[in-house]
C-alpha positions in Angstrom: 0.0 0.0 0.0 2.7 2.5 1.0 4.7 1.7 -2.2 1.7 2.6 -4.2 1.1 5.8 -2.4 4.8 6.8 -2.7 4.8 5.9 -6.4 1.6 8.0 -6.8 3.2 11.0 -5.1 6.4 10.7 -7.1 4.5 10.3 -10.4 2.3 13.3 -9.5 5.3 15.4 -8.7 7.0 14.5 -12.0 4.1 14.9 -14.4 2.7 18.3 -15.4 -1.1 18.5 -15.6 -2.2 17.6 -19.1 1.1 16.0 -20.1 0.5 13.0 -22.5 2.7 10.0 -22.2 2.7 8.3 -25.6 4.3 5.1 -24.4 2.3 4.7 -21.1 -0.3 2.0 -20.9 -2.8 1.7 -18.1 -1.4 4.7 -16.3 -3.7 7.1 -14.6 -2.9 9.7 -12.0 -4.8 12.1 -9.7 -3.1 15.3 -8.8 -3.1 15.5 -5.0 -1.2 18.8 -4.6 0.3 21.6 -6.6 1.5 24.6 -4.7 4.2 27.2 -4.4 3.4 28.0 -0.7 3.5 26.3 2.7 0.4 25.6 4.6 0.5 29.1 6.1 0.8 30.8 2.7 4.6 31.5 2.8 6.7 30.9 -0.4 8.3 27.5 -0.5 12.0 27.7 0.3 14.4 24.8 0.2 17.3 24.6 2.7 20.9 25.3 1.6 23.4 22.4 1.3 23.3 18.9 0.0 19.7 18.0 -0.7 18.2 15.1 1.3 14.7 13.7 0.9 13.4 11.5 3.6 9.9 9.9 4.1 8.4 8.7 7.3 5.2 6.9 8.0 4.0 8.7 11.2 1.3 7.0 13.3 -0.6 9.0 15.9 -2.6 6.9 18.4 -6.2 7.9 19.4 -5.9 10.8 21.8 -2.3 11.3 20.9 -0.5 14.6 20.0 2.6 15.5 18.0 3.6 18.1 20.5 4.4 21.7 19.6 6.9 21.7 16.7 7.9 23.2 13.4 10.0 22.2 10.4 13.0 24.1 8.9 12.2 22.7 5.4 9.1 22.0 3.3 7.2 18.9 4.4 4.6 17.3 2.2 2.0 15.3 4.2 -0.5 12.7 3.0 -3.1 11.2 5.3 -3.2 7.5 4.7 -5.9 6.8 7.2 -7.8 8.5 10.0 -7.9 12.2 10.6 -5.7 14.8 12.4 -6.6 18.2 13.8 -3.8 20.7 13.4 -3.6 24.0 15.3 -0.9 26.3 13.9 0.3 29.6 15.4 -1.9 32.4 13.9 -4.1 30.1 11.9 -7.5 28.6 12.4 -7.6 24.9 13.4 -7.7 22.6 10.4 -8.7 18.9 10.0 -7.0 16.7 7.5 -8.7 13.4 6.6 -7.6 10.2 4.7 -6.7 11.1 1.1 -5.8 14.7 1.9 -2.4 16.0 0.8 -0.9 19.2 2.1 2.3 21.1 2.7 2.9 21.8 6.4 3.1 25.3 7.9 6.5 26.7 8.9 5.1 28.2 12.1 4.8 26.3 15.4 2.0 23.8 15.3 0.5 20.7 17.0 -1.4 17.8 15.6 -4.0 15.9 17.6 -5.9 12.7 16.9 -9.4 13.3 18.2 -10.7 10.1 16.6 -11.0 6.5 17.7 -8.5 5.0 15.2 -4.8 5.7 14.6 -3.9 8.4 12.1 -1.2 7.3 9.6 0.6 10.2 7.8 3.1 9.8 5.0 5.5 12.7 5.7 8.0 13.6 3.0 10.8 16.0 4.2 12.6 18.1 1.5 15.7 18.9 3.5 19.4 18.9 3.5 22.2 16.9 5.1 22.6 17.6 8.8 19.3 19.5 9.1 16.9 18.2 11.8 13.5 17.3 10.4 11.7 18.6 13.4 12.4 21.5 15.8 10.8 21.4 19.3 10.7 24.4 21.6 13.2 22.8 24.0 14.8 19.5 25.2 14.6 17.6 21.9 17.0 16.5 19.3 14.3 17.0 16.7 14.5 13.6 15.1 11.7 11.2 14.9 
């Protein structure tokens, strides 16, 4: 399942809308996301240095929270199952459900699972070598 989702995201990222692939057979795609801004409307900016892309499958238990954090790089999220409520600094609370794709905000935010099933999120970090994926306010190495 995750391989199919990752392939779909990569295919979507590589194909421009309306592009015809003359040699493709049985290939379809659905554009999940096309943006030049983060979730809080700021222009996307990639970190300096050797590019590093990492993907995590994040699972948040019912009643669980991510804790207050932010990311020093663009992060693309895709809700595989469940739903998560996200409260970001200066923004109204938003709910992301299975099938939603989004770019995270760059401001401090916290995700909460208010449902009765685990939330599974495919998180793709567009970072650089040596850069922590997650910044916490204090007492954290930022890696998970």
